[in-house]
C-alpha positions as CSV (number, residue, x, y, z in Angstrom):
1,X,187.4,141.2,73.6
2,X,186.6,141.7,77.3
3,X,185.1,138.5,78.7
4,X,182.6,138.7,81.5
5,X,183.0,136.1,84.3
6,X,179.9,135.6,86.5
7,X,179.5,133.7,89.7
8,X,175.8,133.4,90.4
9,X,174.4,133.5,93.9
10,X,172.7,130.3,95.2
11,X,169.6,129.0,93.5
12,X,166.1,129.5,94.8
13,X,165.5,127.5,98.0
14,X,168.9,128.3,99.5
15,X,168.7,130.8,102.3
16,X,171.0,133.8,101.9
17,X,174.1,133.0,103.9
18,X,174.6,135.1,107.0
19,X,178.2,135.7,105.9
20,X,177.5,136.2,102.2
21,X,179.0,139.7,102.2
22,X,182.2,138.3,103.7
23,X,182.7,135.5,101.1
24,X,183.9,137.3,98.0
25,X,184.2,134.8,95.2
26,X,187.9,134.2,94.3
27,X,187.4,132.0,91.2
28,X,186.3,134.9,89.0
29,X,189.2,137.0,90.3
30,X,191.5,134.2,89.1
31,X,189.9,134.1,85.7
32,X,190.4,137.9,85.4
33,X,194.1,137.5,86.3
34,X,194.5,134.7,83.7
35,X,192.7,136.9,81.1
36,X,195.1,139.8,81.9
37,X,198.1,137.5,81.2
38,X,196.6,136.2,77.9
39,X,195.1,139.3,76.5
40,X,197.1,142.1,78.2
41,X,193.9,143.3,80.0
42,X,191.4,141.8,82.4
43,X,187.8,140.9,81.8
44,X,184.9,141.9,84.0
45,X,184.3,139.8,87.2
46,X,180.7,139.8,88.6
47,X,179.8,138.1,91.9
48,X,176.0,138.1,91.9
49,X,175.9,137.8,95.7
50,X,177.1,141.5,95.9
51,X,177.3,143.4,92.6
52,X,176.9,146.7,94.3
53,X,175.5,148.5,97.3
54,X,171.8,148.9,98.2
55,X,170.6,146.0,96.0
56,X,169.2,143.7,98.7
57,X,166.9,141.3,96.9
58,X,167.5,142.8,93.5
59,X,170.9,141.5,92.7
60,X,169.8,139.1,89.9
61,X,167.8,141.8,88.1
62,X,170.6,144.3,88.3
63,X,173.3,141.8,87.1
64,X,171.2,140.8,84.0
65,X,170.7,144.4,83.1
66,X,174.3,145.3,83.6
67,X,175.6,142.4,81.5
68,X,173.1,143.3,78.7
69,X,174.6,146.9,78.7
70,X,178.1,145.5,78.6
71,X,177.3,143.1,75.7
72,X,175.6,146.0,73.7
73,X,178.7,148.1,74.3
74,X,181.0,145.4,73.0
75,X,178.8,144.8,70.0
76,X,178.8,148.5,69.2
77,X,182.6,148.6,69.4
78,X,182.8,145.7,66.9
79,X,184.0,143.2,69.5
80,X,182.8,139.6,70.2
81,X,181.3,139.6,73.7
82,X,181.5,136.4,75.8
83,X,179.9,135.5,79.1
84,X,181.2,132.6,81.2
85,X,179.6,131.2,84.4
86,X,181.3,129.2,87.1
87,X,179.1,126.2,88.1
88,X,178.8,124.7,91.5
89,X,176.1,122.4,92.9
90,X,174.4,125.3,94.7
91,X,174.3,127.8,91.8
92,X,174.1,125.7,88.6
93,X,170.4,126.2,88.1
94,X,170.5,130.0,88.3
95,X,173.7,130.2,86.2
96,X,172.1,128.2,83.4
97,X,169.0,130.3,83.6
98,X,171.1,133.5,83.2
99,X,172.9,132.1,80.1
100,X,169.6,130.9,78.7
101,X,168.1,134.4,79.0
102,X,171.2,136.1,77.6
103,X,171.2,133.7,74.6
104,X,167.6,134.3,74.0
105,X,168.2,138.1,73.9
106,X,171.4,138.1,71.9
107,X,171.5,134.8,70.0
108,X,174.7,134.1,68.0
109,X,176.0,137.6,68.6
110,X,177.0,136.5,72.2
111,X,179.3,133.6,73.0
112,X,178.4,131.8,76.3
113,X,180.4,129.2,78.2
114,X,180.6,127.3,81.5
115,X,183.4,126.0,83.7
116,X,183.8,125.2,87.4
117,X,183.8,122.2,89.7
118,X,180.4,120.8,88.6
119,X,181.1,120.7,84.9
120,X,183.1,117.5,84.9
121,X,180.2,115.5,86.3
122,X,177.5,116.4,83.7
123,X,179.7,117.5,80.8
124,X,177.4,116.1,78.1
125,X,174.4,118.0,79.5
126,X,176.2,121.3,79.1
127,X,177.6,120.4,75.7
128,X,174.1,119.6,74.4
129,X,172.5,122.7,75.8
130,X,171.6,125.1,72.9
131,X,172.3,128.2,74.9
132,X,175.9,127.1,75.8
133,X,178.6,127.6,73.2
134,X,181.7,126.5,75.1
135,X,182.4,124.0,77.9
136,X,185.7,123.8,80.0
137,X,186.6,121.0,82.3
138,X,189.7,121.8,84.4
139,X,191.8,124.7,85.5
140,X,191.7,128.2,84.2
141,X,195.4,128.2,83.5
142,X,195.1,125.4,81.0
143,X,191.6,126.0,79.6
144,X,190.9,129.7,79.4
145,X,193.3,130.5,76.5
146,X,191.4,128.0,74.2
147,X,188.1,129.3,75.5
148,X,188.9,132.9,74.6
149,X,190.0,131.7,71.1
150,X,186.5,130.1,70.6
151,X,187.2,126.4,71.1
152,X,183.9,124.7,71.9
153,X,185.3,122.1,74.3
154,X,188.5,122.1,76.3
155,X,189.8,120.0,79.2
156,X,193.1,120.2,81.1
157,X,194.6,120.3,84.6
158,X,197.5,122.4,85.7
159,X,200.6,120.7,87.2
160,X,201.5,122.7,90.3
161,X,204.9,123.4,91.7
162,X,205.8,125.8,94.6
163,X,207.2,128.3,92.1
164,X,204.6,127.6,89.4
165,X,201.4,127.6,91.4
166,X,197.8,128.5,90.5
167,X,197.4,132.0,89.4
168,X,196.7,134.5,92.1
169,X,193.3,136.3,92.1
170,X,193.1,139.8,90.6
171,X,191.0,142.1,92.9
172,X,190.7,145.5,91.3
173,X,188.3,147.9,89.7
174,X,187.4,145.2,87.2
175,X,185.7,143.3,89.9
176,X,182.2,144.8,90.0
177,X,181.3,146.4,93.3
178,X,184.3,145.2,95.2
179,X,185.3,148.4,96.8
180,X,181.8,149.1,98.1
181,X,181.6,145.5,99.3
182,X,184.7,145.7,101.4
183,X,183.4,149.0,102.9
184,X,180.0,147.4,103.6
185,X,181.7,144.3,105.0
186,X,183.6,146.4,107.5
187,X,180.4,147.6,109.2
188,X,179.3,144.2,110.3
189,X,180.0,142.5,113.6
190,X,180.6,138.8,113.6
191,X,180.7,137.5,117.1
192,X,183.8,139.2,118.6
193,X,185.1,140.2,115.1
194,X,184.6,143.8,113.8
195,X,185.9,145.9,111.0
196,X,186.4,142.9,108.7
197,X,187.8,143.5,105.2
198,X,188.3,140.0,103.8
199,X,189.4,138.6,100.5
200,X,189.9,135.0,99.3
201,X,193.2,133.4,98.4
202,X,194.3,129.8,97.9
203,X,197.9,129.0,99.0
204,X,197.7,125.2,98.9
205,X,195.9,122.8,96.6
206,X,195.3,119.3,97.8
207,X,194.6,118.0,101.3
208,X,197.3,116.8,103.6
209,X,194.9,114.5,105.4
210,X,193.6,112.9,102.3
211,X,197.1,112.5,100.9
212,X,198.5,111.1,104.1
213,X,195.7,108.6,104.8
214,X,195.1,107.8,101.1
215,X,191.4,108.4,101.7
216,X,189.1,111.2,100.5
217,X,186.2,112.1,102.8
218,X,183.1,110.3,101.5
219,X,181.2,113.5,100.9
220,X,184.0,115.7,99.7
221,X,183.6,116.8,96.1
222,X,186.8,118.9,95.8
223,X,189.0,117.9,92.9
224,X,192.6,116.8,93.6
225,X,192.4,116.5,97.3
226,X,194.2,113.2,97.2
227,X,197.2,114.7,95.5
228,X,200.4,115.8,97.2
229,X,199.6,119.2,98.7
230,X,201.9,121.9,97.4
231,X,202.1,125.2,99.3
232,X,202.8,128.3,97.2
233,X,206.3,129.7,97.3
234,X,206.4,131.7,100.5
235,X,208.0,134.8,98.9
236,X,205.1,134.9,96.3
237,X,202.6,134.0,99.0
238,X,203.4,137.0,101.1
239,X,203.8,139.3,98.1
240,X,200.2,138.5,97.1
241,X,199.0,139.3,100.6
242,X,201.0,142.6,100.6
243,X,199.4,143.7,97.4
244,X,195.9,143.1,98.8
245,X,196.7,145.1,101.9
246,X,198.2,148.0,99.9
247,X,195.5,148.1,97.1
248,X,192.4,147.0,99.0
249,X,193.2,147.7,102.6
250,X,192.3,144.1,103.6
251,X,192.8,143.0,107.2
252,X,191.6,139.4,106.7
253,X,192.5,136.6,104.4
254,X,190.3,133.5,103.9
255,X,192.8,131.0,102.6
256,X,190.5,128.3,101.1
257,X,192.8,125.4,100.7
258,X,191.2,122.1,101.9
259,X,193.8,121.9,104.6
260,X,196.0,125.0,105.2
261,X,198.8,122.9,106.8
262,X,200.4,121.0,103.9
263,X,201.8,118.3,106.2
264,X,200.3,115.9,108.8
265,X,201.7,114.7,112.1
266,X,202.5,116.9,115.1
267,X,206.3,117.1,114.6
268,X,206.1,117.9,110.9
269,X,203.4,120.5,111.5
270,X,205.4,122.2,114.2
271,X,208.5,122.3,112.0
272,X,206.5,123.6,109.0
273,X,204.9,126.4,111.1
274,X,208.3,127.5,112.5
275,X,209.6,127.7,108.9
276,X,206.5,129.7,107.9
277,X,206.9,132.1,110.9
278,X,210.6,132.7,110.0
279,X,209.6,133.4,106.4
280,X,207.0,136.0,107.6
281,X,209.8,137.9,109.3
282,X,212.3,137.4,106.4
283,X,209.9,138.7,103.8
284,X,208.4,141.4,106.0
285,X,204.9,139.9,105.7
286,X,201.9,142.2,106.3
287,X,200.0,142.0,109.5
288,X,196.8,140.1,108.7
289,X,194.2,138.0,110.3
290,X,193.9,134.6,108.6
291,X,190.9,132.2,108.4
292,X,191.8,128.6,107.4
293,X,190.6,125.0,107.3
294,X,192.2,122.5,109.6
295,X,191.5,119.1,111.1
296,X,190.8,118.5,114.8
297,X,194.1,116.6,115.0
298,X,196.0,119.6,113.7
299,X,194.7,121.9,116.4
300,X,196.7,121.1,119.5
301,X,198.5,122.8,122.4
302,X,201.7,122.6,120.4
303,X,200.4,123.9,117.1
304,X,197.9,126.6,118.1
305,X,200.4,129.1,119.6
306,X,202.4,128.7,116.4
307,X,199.3,129.1,114.2
308,X,198.5,132.3,116.1
309,X,202.0,133.6,115.5
310,X,201.6,132.7,111.8
311,X,198.6,135.0,111.7
312,X,195.9,132.4,111.9
313,X,193.2,134.0,114.2
314,X,190.1,131.9,113.0
315,X,189.8,128.3,112.0
316,X,187.2,125.9,110.7
317,X,187.5,122.4,112.1
318,X,185.2,119.6,111.2
319,X,184.0,117.8,114.3
320,X,181.4,116.0,112.0
321,X,180.5,113.1,114.4
322,X,179.3,113.5,117.9
323,X,180.1,110.0,119.2
324,X,182.4,107.1,118.3
325,X,179.9,105.5,116.0
326,X,179.2,108.6,113.9
327,X,182.9,109.5,113.8
328,X,183.9,106.1,112.7
329,X,181.2,106.0,110.0
330,X,182.7,109.2,108.5
331,X,186.3,108.1,109.1
332,X,186.9,111.0,111.4
333,X,189.4,111.2,114.3
334,X,188.3,110.0,117.8
335,X,190.6,112.7,119.3
336,X,188.6,114.9,121.7
337,X,187.4,118.1,120.0
338,X,187.5,119.8,123.4
339,X,191.3,119.7,123.2
340,X,191.2,121.7,120.0
341,X,188.6,124.2,121.3
342,X,190.4,124.7,124.6
343,X,193.7,125.3,122.8
344,X,192.0,127.9,120.6
345,X,190.4,129.7,123.5
346,X,193.7,129.8,125.3
347,X,195.3,131.5,122.3
348,X,192.6,133.8,121.2
349,X,191.7,131.9,118.1
350,X,188.0,131.8,117.1
351,X,186.4,128.6,115.8
352,X,183.7,127.7,113.3
353,X,182.7,124.0,113.2
354,X,180.1,121.5,112.3
355,X,178.4,118.2,112.9
356,X,177.1,116.2,110.0
357,X,174.0,114.1,110.4
358,X,173.6,111.1,108.2
359,X,176.0,108.2,108.8
360,X,176.5,105.8,111.7
361,X,173.1,106.6,113.1
362,X,171.3,104.8,115.9
363,X,168.3,105.7,118.0
364,X,170.6,106.2,121.0
365,X,173.0,108.6,119.3
366,X,170.2,110.6,117.7
367,X,168.8,111.0,121.1
368,X,172.1,112.4,122.4
369,X,172.7,114.9,119.5
370,X,170.8,117.9,120.8
371,X,172.3,117.5,124.2
372,X,175.8,117.3,122.7
373,X,175.2,120.5,120.8
374,X,173.7,122.2,123.9
375,X,176.8,121.3,125.9
376,X,179.1,122.6,123.2
377,X,177.2,125.9,123.1
378,X,177.2,126.2,126.9
379,X,180.9,125.7,127.1
380,X,182.3,127.5,124.0
381,X,179.7,129.7,122.2
382,X,180.5,133.4,122.0
383,X,184.1,134.0,122.8
384,X,185.5,130.9,121.1
385,X,182.8,129.2,119.0
386,X,181.4,131.9,116.7
387,X,179.5,129.7,114.2
388,X,178.2,126.1,114.4
389,X,176.7,124.1,111.5
390,X,174.3,121.2,111.8
391,X,174.2,119.7,108.3
392,X,172.1,116.9,107.0
393,X,174.6,114.8,105.1
394,X,174.7,115.8,101.4
395,X,175.4,113.7,98.4
396,X,177.5,116.0,96.3
397,X,178.4,115.4,92.6
398,X,182.0,114.2,92.4
399,X,182.2,112.8,95.9
400,X,183.0,109.2,96.6
401,X,179.5,108.7,98.1
402,X,177.9,110.1,94.9
403,X,179.8,107.6,92.8
404,X,179.1,104.7,95.2
405,X,175.4,105.4,95.4
406,X,175.1,105.9,91.6
407,X,176.8,102.5,91.0
408,X,174.4,100.8,93.4
409,X,171.3,102.5,92.0
410,X,172.2,101.5,88.4
411,X,173.0,97.9,89.3
412,X,170.5,95.8,87.2
413,X,170.0,93.6,90.3
414,X,168.4,96.6,92.0
415,X,166.0,97.7,89.3
416,X,163.0,96.7,91.4
417,X,164.2,98.3,94.6
418,X,161.9,101.2,95.2
419,X,164.4,103.6,96.9
420,X,167.2,102.8,94.5
421,X,164.9,103.1,91.5
422,X,164.0,106.7,92.6
423,X,167.6,107.5,93.3
424,X,168.5,106.3,89.7
425,X,165.9,108.7,88.3
426,X,167.5,111.6,90.2
427,X,170.9,110.8,88.8
428,X,169.4,110.6,85.3
429,X,167.8,114.0,85.8
430,X,171.1,115.5,86.9
431,X,173.0,114.0,83.9
432,X,170.3,115.3,81.6
433,X,170.1,118.9,82.7
434,X,173.3,119.4,84.6
435,X,171.9,120.2,88.1
436,X,169.5,119.2,90.8
437,X,167.0,121.7,92.3
438,X,167.0,122.2,96.0
439,X,164.0,119.9,96.4
440,X,165.7,117.2,94.3
441,X,168.9,117.4,96.2
442,X,167.0,117.2,99.5
443,X,165.1,114.2,98.2
444,X,168.3,112.5,97.1
445,X,169.9,113.1,100.6
446,X,166.7,111.7,102.2
447,X,166.7,108.6,100.1
448,X,170.4,107.9,100.9
449,X,169.7,108.1,104.6
450,X,166.6,105.9,104.3
451,X,168.5,103.4,102.3
452,X,171.8,103.3,104.3
453,X,170.7,104.1,107.9
454,X,168.1,101.4,108.5
455,X,168.4,101.4,112.3
456,X,166.6,104.8,112.5
457,X,163.5,106.4,111.1
458,X,164.2,109.3,108.7
459,X,161.7,111.5,110.6
460,X,163.7,111.0,113.8
461,X,166.8,112.1,112.0
462,X,165.1,115.3,110.8
463,X,163.8,116.0,114.3
464,X,167.3,115.5,115.9
465,X,168.9,117.8,113.4
466,X,166.3,120.5,113.9
467,X,166.7,120.2,117.7
468,X,170.4,120.6,117.4
469,X,170.1,123.6,115.1
470,X,167.7,125.2,117.6
471,X,170.2,124.7,120.4
472,X,172.7,126.7,118.4
473,X,170.1,129.5,117.7
474,X,169.6,129.9,121.4
475,X,173.3,130.4,121.9
476,X,175.7,133.2,121.1
477,X,177.0,131.3,118.1
478,X,175.6,131.7,114.6
479,X,173.5,128.8,113.3
480,X,174.1,127.4,109.8
481,X,172.4,124.5,108.0
482,X,172.7,123.7,104.3
483,X,169.6,125.7,103.3
484,X,169.0,128.0,106.3
485,X,171.3,130.5,108.1
486,X,171.0,133.1,110.7
487,X,171.9,136.6,109.6
488,X,174.4,139.1,110.8
489,X,172.9,142.4,111.8
490,X,173.8,145.2,109.4
491,X,174.3,148.5,111.3
C-alpha cells in the first residue's frame, strides 16, 4: 500500500496567511519518513495549502481530484488505499469534509483515518464518525505501524532521548508540489528577507520555560511542553540540515520547537550556545538561516551574538502583554521587551512578535494598547520587526484555559448562568462533531472575555484590538490577527 497523508489548509473563515507559501507542513513529511521505515517506501504527502503552482483559490478542488486518481490507481493495482488527515483546530472542519466526500465516493474500498494534535480532545467524535475508519492519538512513531496494519484505534507516545529522537521529516519527490513550492517561495520578499527556501524541522520537543517554571501557558495547547526538553543529538541534527541543503537547496530552517533553547537561565543558555557553536564547527554544519521560538528573557545582549553565530537570524518572541497587569495575568515576564529588540537590531536578527488581548484588561490599559503598538512600530518596524500579531485571546482545545472554562461551564451550580450555559453548549458541540467553526470559536472566545474580564466592555476590547492591528498595517511590519493577515506581494 501507499498511504496518502493530507494536511488540509485552514477552514472557511480563516484568511489565507500572508506567509502560507513559506510554512511547509512538516507533520506529513514525518509521516512519510515513518512509512518508509515501516514499509520500505514512503507514502504520498499533500499539503493542501500548496499542492502545485498556479492553483490560487483552486487548491481544494485540485487535491480532491488528485487523491481520487491516486485511489483509483491503487484499486486497479489490487492495493488497499488509505487516506489519513492531520487535524488541528484551524483545519479540522475542512479535513473531515474531505474524508466525508472521499468515503461517499469510494465507500469501503477506501480506508480513512485521522491523527494530529486535536484528536485527543474529541476522540469519541471521530471514532463515531461513519466516514472515519481509524483514529490515532499520539506520535507517528508509536501509532502509524498499527494504523497501516488496519487497527481501528491506537494510542501511544514516544519516549524521546537525544540519540532516539522524533523521526526527521522526509522532503522529496513524494511530497506533492514541494520543488515548485520552494522555487515559488524564493521569489517573495518578506521585509528585508529575499530568496527564501525554507523547510520545517523540530530539534527539541518540550518547552524549557514550562519545564523550569512548572507552568504551561494558559492558552498553549501543545502536547508535552511541561516535559524535560530534549534536544536532538547534534551530529544527527546537523546531518538532517545538510541533507536538506544538498537535496532541496534550502537556505532557511524553521525549527518549530516550543522553545529552541532547551535550558533556561542566562548562564546555562550561554554555555549551551557555546557548545552548539563548537559542534557546528566540529560537524561541518551547513550555512543556514534559522528561525526559532524564544522567550523575551532568552534574548539578551549576552545570548543574541551567540544565537547569531549559531545561525539564528530570525526569532519569534511573545511579548503578549503590554503593561504589568496584562503580563501578570498571562504569567509573562516583566522584563523590558525593548532590551530584546535592541539586542536583535544590534546583531542583525529580525523579529516577529505578538500581543494577546484578553486577560488582565482594564479601561485604562485598553486605552493605551493602540499607542503601545504605534510606538513599537515607530521604533522597530521594518529593519528589525518584520511581523506583528495582535491576537484576540483564543481558547484552544487542550489548553489549561480550555479545561478550566469547561469545568466551570459544566458545574451544576452554574446551569442557570447565561454565559456559562452558552459556553457549555459550545463544548458539547465540539465534543459531538470534533471541531468548532470559525464563528463558534470566535463566539467562545468572546464569551470567555465577557465572563472573565468584567472591568471592561467586550465592544471596547474589540475596538482596541482593531486599532492596534491598524497601527501595524500603517507600518512597514506585516500585520497578523487570528483570522486576517496582510499578504506578501508575489513578483
